[in-house]
C-alpha positions in Angstrom: 13.0 -5.5 20.3 10.7 -7.5 18.1 7.3 -6.6 16.7 6.1 -10.2 16.8 4.9 -10.3 20.5 2.6 -7.4 19.8 1.3 -8.9 16.6 0.7 -12.3 18.4 -1.1 -10.6 21.3 -3.4 -8.6 18.9 -4.2 -11.6 16.7 -4.8 -14.3 19.3 -5.5 -12.7 22.7 -7.6 -9.7 21.4 -9.1 -10.5 18.0 -9.3 -14.3 18.6 -8.2 -15.0 15.0 -8.1 -18.8 15.7 -11.9 -18.8 16.0 -12.0 -18.2 12.2 -10.9 -21.8 11.8 -14.5 -22.8 12.6 -15.6 -21.3 9.3 -15.5 -23.5 6.2 -13.2 -21.2 4.2 -10.5 -21.3 6.9 -11.1 -24.9 8.2 -7.7 -26.1 6.9 -5.8 -23.6 8.9 -4.5 -23.7 12.5 -2.3 -21.7 14.8 0.6 -23.5 13.3 -0.2 -22.4 9.7 -0.8 -18.8 10.8 2.5 -18.8 12.7 4.3 -20.3 9.6 3.1 -17.4 7.4 4.1 -14.8 10.0 7.5 -16.5 10.4 8.1 -16.5 6.7 7.2 -12.9 6.2 9.2 -11.8 9.2 12.2 -13.6 7.8 11.9 -12.2 4.3 11.4 -8.7 5.7 14.5 -9.1 7.9 16.7 -10.4 5.1 15.4 -8.7 1.9 13.8 -5.4 3.1 15.3 -4.0 6.3 19.0 -4.0 5.2 18.2 -1.9 2.2 15.8 0.6 3.7 18.4 3.4 3.7 19.7 2.4 0.3 16.4 2.7 -1.5 15.8 6.0 0.2 19.0 7.5 -1.1 19.1 5.9 -4.5 15.8 7.1 -5.8 14.3 5.8 -9.0 15.6 7.6 -12.1 14.8 7.5 -15.8 17.7 6.8 -18.2 15.8 7.9 -21.2 14.4 4.4 -21.9 13.5 2.9 -18.6 13.2 3.5 -14.9 16.2 2.3 -12.9 15.8 0.9 -9.4 18.4 -0.7 -7.1 18.9 -4.4 -7.4 17.7 -4.8 -3.8 14.2 -3.7 -4.9 14.2 -6.3 -7.6 15.3 -9.0 -5.1 12.7 -8.0 -2.6 9.9 -8.0 -5.2 10.9 -11.5 -6.3 11.1 -12.8 -2.8 7.7 -11.4 -1.9 6.0 -12.8 -5.0 7.6 -16.2 -4.4 6.2 -16.2 -0.9 2.7 -16.4 -2.2 1.5 -13.3 -0.3 0.1 -11.6 -3.4 -2.6 -14.2 -3.5 -2.7 -15.1 0.2 -6.4 -14.6 0.7 -7.5 -16.1 -2.6 -9.0 -19.5 -3.3 -6.9 -22.6 -3.4 -8.1 -23.2 -7.0 -6.2 -20.1 -8.3 -3.1 -20.7 -6.2 -4.1 -18.9 -3.1 -3.9 -19.9 0.6 -7.4 -19.0 1.7 -5.8 -17.1 4.5 -7.9 -14.8 6.7 -7.3 -11.2 5.7 -6.5 -10.4 9.3 -3.5 -12.7 9.2 -2.5 -11.4 5.7 -2.6 -7.8 7.0 -0.5 -8.7 10.1 2.0 -10.5 7.9 2.4 -7.5 5.6 3.1 -5.3 8.6 6.6 -6.8 8.8 7.4 -5.6 5.3 6.0 -2.1 5.9 8.1 -1.8 9.1 11.2 -3.1 7.4 11.0 -0.8 4.4 7.7 0.7 3.3 9.6 2.4 0.5 10.4 -0.9 -1.2 6.7 -1.8 -1.2 5.0 -5.1 -0.8 2.5 -5.4 -3.6 -0.5 -3.6 -2.0 -1.5 -2.0 -5.4 -1.0 -5.2 -7.3 -3.2 -7.2 -4.9 -5.8 -4.5 -4.8 -5.9 -4.3 -8.6 -6.3 -8.0 -9.0 -9.0 -8.2 -6.2 -11.0 -5.5 -8.0 -10.9 -7.5 -11.2 -12.0 -10.7 -9.4 -15.0 -8.8 -8.1 -16.0 -6.8 -11.2 -14.1 -8.3 -14.2 -15.2 -10.8 -16.8 -14.0 -14.4 -16.6 -11.5 -13.7 -19.3 -10.3 -10.5 -17.5 -9.9 -12.5 -14.3 -7.9 -15.3 -16.0 -5.7 -13.1 -18.2 -5.0 -10.1 -15.9 -5.9 -10.9 -12.2 -4.3 -14.3 -12.1 -1.0 -13.1 -13.5 -0.9 -10.3 -11.0 -1.5 -12.7 -8.1 1.3 -14.9 -9.5 3.7 -11.9 -9.5 4.3 -12.1 -13.2 2.6 -8.7 -13.7 2.0 -5.8 -11.4 -0.9 -3.4 -11.1 -1.7 0.3 -10.4 -4.7 2.5 -9.8 -4.9 5.7 -12.0 -7.4 8.2 -10.7 -5.9 11.7 -10.1 -5.1 14.1 -13.0 -2.8 17.2 -13.0 -5.6 19.7 -13.6 -8.1 18.0 -11.3 -6.1 16.7 -8.3 -8.4 14.5 -6.2 -11.6 15.9 -7.7 -12.6 12.9 -9.7 -15.7 14.5 -11.0 -13.4 16.7 -13.1 -11.3 14.0 -14.7 -10.8 14.8 -18.4 -9.3 11.5 -19.7 -11.4 10.4 -22.7 -12.3 6.9 -23.9 -13.5 6.4 -27.4 -14.7 3.1 -29.0 -11.9 1.5 -30.9 -13.4 0.5 -34.3 -16.7 -0.8 -35.3 -16.0 -4.2 -33.6 -15.0 -2.6 -30.3 -17.7 -4.6 -28.5 -16.4 -8.0 -29.8 -12.9 -8.0 -28.2 -12.7 -11.1 -25.9 -10.7 -9.0 -23.4 -13.7 -6.7 -23.0 -15.2 -3.8 -24.9 -12.1 -2.1 -26.5 -11.6 1.7 -26.2 -8.8 4.2 -27.0 -7.9 6.4 -24.1 -6.3 9.9 -24.2 -5.4 11.9 -21.1 -2.9 12.3 -18.2 -2.7 10.7 -14.8 -0.7 12.1 -11.9 0.9 10.6 -8.7 0.6 7.1 -10.0 2.7 4.9 -7.7 4.6 2.0 -9.4 3.4 3.4 -12.7 6.6 2.6 -14.5 9.4 0.1 -13.7 11.1 -3.1 -14.8 10.2 -5.2 -11.8 7.7 -7.3 -13.6 7.0 -8.4 -17.2 4.0 -6.1 -17.6 2.1 -3.4 -15.7 -1.7 -3.4 -15.6 -3.1 0.0 -15.1 -6.7 0.5 -13.9 -7.7 3.8 -15.3 -10.7 6.1 -14.7 -11.9 7.8 -17.8 -15.1 9.2 -19.3 -16.9 8.1 -22.5 -18.1 11.2 -24.4 -21.8 11.5 -25.2 -23.4 11.8 -28.7 -22.5 15.5 -28.6 -18.9 14.7 -28.1 -18.9 16.2 -24.6 -17.8 14.4 -21.4 -20.6 13.7 -19.0 -20.4 15.9 -15.9 -19.9 14.5 -12.4 -18.7 11.2 -11.1 -21.6 9.2 -12.6 -20.0 9.5 -16.0 -16.8 7.8 -15.0 -15.9 4.4 -16.4 -13.1 2.0 -15.5 -10.6 0.5 -18.0 -7.8 -2.1 -18.0 -4.9 -0.5 -19.8 -1.8 -2.8 -19.9 1.6 -1.3 -20.5 2.3 -4.1 -23.1 -0.5 -5.5 -25.1 -1.5 -9.2 -24.5 -3.7 -11.8 -26.1 -6.4 -14.0 -24.5 -3.7 -16.6 -23.5 -1.9 -13.9 -21.4 1.0 -13.8 -23.8 2.7 -10.6 -24.7 1.9 -9.7 -28.4 5.2 -7.8 -28.7 3.4 -4.4 -29.1 3.8 -1.6 -26.6 0.6 0.2 -25.6 0.5 4.0 -26.0 1.3 4.7 -22.3 4.3 6.9 -21.8 6.2 8.1 -18.7 6.1 11.9 -18.6 8.0 12.3 -15.4 9.0 11.0 -12.0 7.7 12.7 -8.9 10.1 13.0 -6.0 8.2 12.8 -2.7 9.3 13.4 0.9 8.5 9.8 1.8 8.3 6.4 0.0 11.3 7.6 -2.0 12.2 4.1 -3.2 8.8 3.7 -5.0 8.3 5.1 -8.4 5.7 7.9 -8.4 4.8 9.0 -11.9 3.0 11.3 -14.3 1.7 9.1 -17.1 0.5 10.2 -20.5 -2.2 7.9 -22.1 -2.6 8.1 -25.9 -0.2 10.9 -26.8 1.1 8.9 -29.7 4.6 8.2 -28.4 3.9 4.4 -28.8 1.2 4.3 -31.5 -0.9 1.1 -31.6 -1.6 -0.3 -35.1 -0.5 3.1 -36.5 -2.8 5.3 -34.4 -2.4 7.3 -31.2 -4.5 6.2 -28.2 -3.9 3.8 -25.4 -5.9 0.6 -25.8 -8.1 -0.1 -22.8 -10.8 -2.7 -22.0 -13.9 -1.7 -20.1 -14.5 -3.2 -16.7 -18.1 -3.5 -15.7 -20.7 -1.2 -17.2 -20.1 2.3 -18.6 -20.6 5.0 -15.9 -19.9 2.5 -13.0 -16.2 3.0 -12.9 -16.1 4.8 -9.5 -18.2 2.2 -7.9 -15.8 -0.5 -9.1 -12.8 1.5 -8.1 -14.0 1.9 -4.6 -13.3 -1.8 -4.1 -9.6 -1.1 -4.6 -9.6 2.3 -3.0 -10.9 1.0 0.3 -8.3 -1.7 0.3 -5.7 0.9 -0.4 -6.9 3.1 2.4 -6.4 0.3 4.9 -3.0 -0.4 3.3 -1.9 3.2 3.5 -3.0 3.3 7.1 -0.9 0.2 7.9 2.1 1.7 6.1 1.8 4.9 8.2 1.4 2.8 11.3 4.5 0.8 10.6 6.6 3.9 9.8 5.6 5.1 13.3 6.4 1.7 14.8 9.8 1.6 13.2 10.5 5.0 14.6 9.3 4.0 18.1 11.6 0.9 18.1 14.5 3.0 17.0 13.8 5.6 19.6 13.4 3.0 22.3 16.7 1.3 21.4 18.5 4.7 21.3 17.0 5.7 24.7 18.2 2.5 26.3 21.7 3.0 25.0 22.4 6.8 25.2 23.8 8.1 28.5 23.1 11.7 29.5 23.3 13.4 32.8 23.4 12.1 36.4 20.7 11.8 39.1 20.6 14.5 41.6 21.0 13.4 45.2 20.9 15.3 48.6 24.4 16.6 47.8 23.6 17.5 44.2 25.1 15.7 41.3 27.9 13.3 42.0 30.3 13.3 39.0 31.8 10.0 40.2 28.5 8.2 39.6 27.8 6.7 36.1 25.7 8.7 33.7 22.0 7.8 33.4 20.5 6.4 30.2 18.0 8.9 28.8 15.2 6.4 29.1 15.4 7.2 32.8 14.6 10.8 32.2 10.9 11.4 33.0 10.1 13.5 29.9 11.9 11.1 27.6 9.9 8.2 29.1 6.7 10.2 28.6 7.5 10.7 24.9 8.4 7.0 24.4 5.1 6.0 26.1 3.2 8.3 23.8 4.9 6.9 20.8 4.1 3.4 21.9 0.5 4.3 22.5 0.0 5.9 19.1 1.7 3.1 17.2 0.3 0.1 18.9 -3.1 1.7 19.0 -2.9 2.3 15.3 -1.9 -1.3 14.6 -4.8 -2.5 16.7 -7.1 -0.3 14.6 -5.8 -1.6 11.3 -6.0 -5.3 12.4 -9.5 -4.7 13.8 -10.6 -3.4 10.4 -9.0 -6.4 8.7 -11.0 -8.6 11.1 -14.1 -6.8 10.1 -13.3 -7.6 6.4 -13.2 -11.3 7.3 -16.5 -11.0 9.2 -18.0 -9.2 6.2 -16.9 -12.0 3.8 -17.4 -15.1 5.9 -19.7 -14.3 8.8 -23.4 -14.9 9.3 -25.7 -12.5 7.4 -26.5 -10.1 10.3 -22.9 -10.1 11.5 -21.6 -9.5 8.0 -23.9 -6.6 7.4 -22.9 -5.0 10.8 -19.2 -5.4 9.8 -19.9 -3.8 6.5 -21.5 -0.8 8.1 -18.8 -0.4 10.7 -16.1 -0.6 8.0 -17.8 2.2 6.1 -17.2 4.4 9.2 -13.8 3.1 10.1 -12.0 2.8 6.7 -11.4 6.5 6.3 -10.2 6.7 9.9 -8.0 3.7 9.4 -6.1 5.8 6.8 -6.2 9.2 8.3 -5.6 8.6 12.0 -2.3 6.7 11.7 -1.2 9.1 9.0 -1.5 12.0 11.5 -0.6 10.4 14.8 2.2 8.1 13.8 3.8 11.1 12.2 3.4 12.8 15.6 5.0 9.7 17.2 8.1 10.1 15.0 8.2 13.8 15.8 8.3 12.7 19.5 11.0 10.3 18.8 13.0 13.1 17.2 12.5 15.2 20.3 13.6 12.4 22.5 16.8 11.9 20.6 17.7 15.6 20.4 17.0 15.9 24.1 20.2 13.9 24.7 22.2 16.4 22.8 20.7 19.7 24.1 20.3 21.7 27.2 17.7 21.3 29.9 15.7 23.9 28.1 15.1 21.4 25.4 13.3 19.2 27.9 11.2 22.1 28.9 10.2 22.9 25.3 9.4 19.3 24.6 7.2 19.0 27.6 5.1 22.0 26.5 4.8 20.6 22.9 7.3 23.1 21.3 9.2 21.9 18.3 12.9 21.1 18.7 15.3 21.5 15.8 
């Protein structure tokens, strides 16, 4: 069973994505160009991602004392994705983009998430670069964002801290001006950061030449104390390896050190890290402190970061959706193939008759239909949000404002609803498969919502 018919229906029959061609930004596109993008991504996902989904789940990232080791399949998939141009798919032609509607980009990325969400498909890198295009200086865009869009470098978002969790008002990472000339650095006002960041996905690896961290930190006041609350948070570009204004590596490592790898229940093929900034393991010019460049104005870091956080929420929702969709497709294939039991006729069961496939069992059919509803409904929600993003960016003023307001409501739902209900879909898939190997009592417990082991 293929995902493509569902994607085509949602894009063309429901969302009417072809109508976007009437707008100047998308005028060069057609149904054919949209289909070509989907065909390419579907092929790469099938060839470079899906065959290695189990491999990257079992061969988790590990640290050899010098660097993080990932399977070669992850390197190959990363390269294929970058070469496809999907990192900059929605960007302007002038910087190497396709000016593709975000709706089509999101649909194309769904194939990668379904094939192997654990390998990843550049969500953080694209979000990082998009933030810099919105809030960075011209030099920051040229040096950092463009190299992320090109796949040469990758990006992260560094918010949470070990002692604060998700309470951003309590972040304790400090940023101090780096020298008397800190305001004169062409890459942006230069600071030295010291602190720890936890649960940083893709925070350390060898997949790209450099890693660009976007880090939330606070600049101390005249009394040396950190400002309370979220209004005192600023945003900084902290590259793993220092670069010059020509985007060339200087040969000097920044003071960012891997403190540990987190081993999660899911997304096991993606590095998830605890990073130490400025502990002195890699001193820069003889001093401890990670060099970072201010993005935007001091104290406006959280406002800037929300640009990336909202993109990430939709991306996480899509990942959860496609995990559920992969489970549904696996359950459906299994139910069509697995024989179990025989129909009961007037004379009872006839052992001479062939066994029934479990998809013919009413309760299994109910569970499969519930899976289908949760997952296809979630995919519709994600693509609808993507369509609203296109409306916000390219629609008429009134329509754009309405789309913006609706996105403010739907974006948290787009992350949380699939994360809950597509997990439930996979639980149903587990129940459907175990039903074939258990007694009739298992069917009764499933129908009442009880958990089956």
